[in-house]
C-alpha positions as CSV (number, residue, x, y, z in Angstrom):
1,M,-147.1,-39.6,13.8
2,P,-148.1,-43.2,12.7
3,E,-147.8,-45.7,15.6
4,P,-145.3,-47.9,13.8
5,I,-143.0,-44.9,13.2
6,L,-143.4,-43.9,16.9
7,I,-142.6,-47.4,17.9
8,E,-139.5,-47.5,15.8
9,R,-138.3,-44.1,17.2
10,L,-139.0,-45.2,20.8
11,E,-136.9,-48.4,20.3
12,E,-134.1,-46.3,18.9
13,A,-134.3,-43.9,21.9
14,K,-134.1,-46.9,24.3
15,R,-131.2,-48.4,22.3
16,C,-129.3,-45.1,22.7
17,A,-130.3,-44.8,26.5
18,R,-128.7,-48.3,27.1
19,I,-125.5,-47.3,25.2
20,L,-125.4,-44.1,27.3
21,E,-126.0,-46.2,30.3
22,L,-129.0,-44.1,31.5
23,D,-131.3,-45.2,34.0
24,M,-134.5,-45.7,32.1
25,S,-136.6,-46.0,35.4
26,R,-135.9,-42.3,36.1
27,R,-138.8,-39.9,35.4
28,T,-136.7,-37.4,33.8
29,V,-134.9,-40.0,31.5
30,R,-138.2,-41.3,30.4
31,A,-139.2,-37.8,29.5
32,Y,-136.2,-37.3,27.3
33,L,-136.9,-40.7,25.5
34,I,-140.4,-39.7,24.7
35,A,-139.4,-36.3,23.7
36,C,-136.7,-37.6,21.2
37,A,-139.4,-40.0,19.8
38,I,-142.1,-37.5,19.3
39,D,-140.1,-34.7,18.0
40,S,-140.2,-35.3,14.3
41,D,-137.6,-32.6,13.7
42,I,-135.0,-35.1,15.1
43,H,-133.9,-37.6,12.4
44,I,-134.1,-41.1,13.8
45,N,-130.3,-41.3,13.2
46,N,-129.8,-38.3,15.6
47,I,-131.9,-39.4,18.5
48,G,-128.7,-40.6,20.3
49,E,-127.0,-37.1,20.0
50,A,-130.2,-35.5,20.9
51,L,-130.6,-37.7,24.0
52,N,-126.9,-37.2,24.9
53,S,-127.4,-33.3,24.6
54,A,-130.6,-33.5,26.8
55,I,-128.7,-34.8,29.8
56,A,-126.6,-31.4,30.0
57,N,-129.5,-29.2,28.7
58,P,-133.0,-30.7,28.5
59,G,-135.0,-27.5,28.0
60,Q,-134.6,-27.3,24.1
61,L,-135.4,-31.0,23.6
62,L,-138.6,-31.0,25.9
63,L,-139.7,-27.6,24.4
64,G,-139.3,-29.0,20.8
65,A,-141.5,-32.0,21.7
66,F,-144.0,-30.0,23.6
67,E,-144.4,-27.6,20.8
68,K,-145.4,-30.7,18.5
69,T,-148.4,-31.6,20.6
70,D,-151.9,-30.8,19.6
71,L,-152.7,-29.2,22.9
72,H,-149.7,-26.7,22.6
73,Q,-150.7,-25.9,19.0
74,K,-154.4,-25.3,19.9
75,T,-153.6,-23.2,22.9
76,Q,-151.0,-21.2,20.8
77,L,-153.8,-20.3,18.5
78,M,-155.9,-19.1,21.4
79,L,-153.2,-17.1,22.8
80,D,-152.5,-15.4,19.4
81,Q,-156.2,-14.2,19.3
């Protein structure tokens, strides 16, 4: 993902976190913000909804973001061999 798009998505995630009154200094909240920003399957207009859902059930959000990483994709190929 190009850096300007990532920055825009992070800013939107931070804006939504402020609306939801989340403590952005918490490690878990920061992980949710990053996950929302890097998961390109989440449209930028749906980041707030994804973030809100992550509070109750973070697994799906974190897994979706993790699966987008290069390391996961490379390791998945190795596992499939």
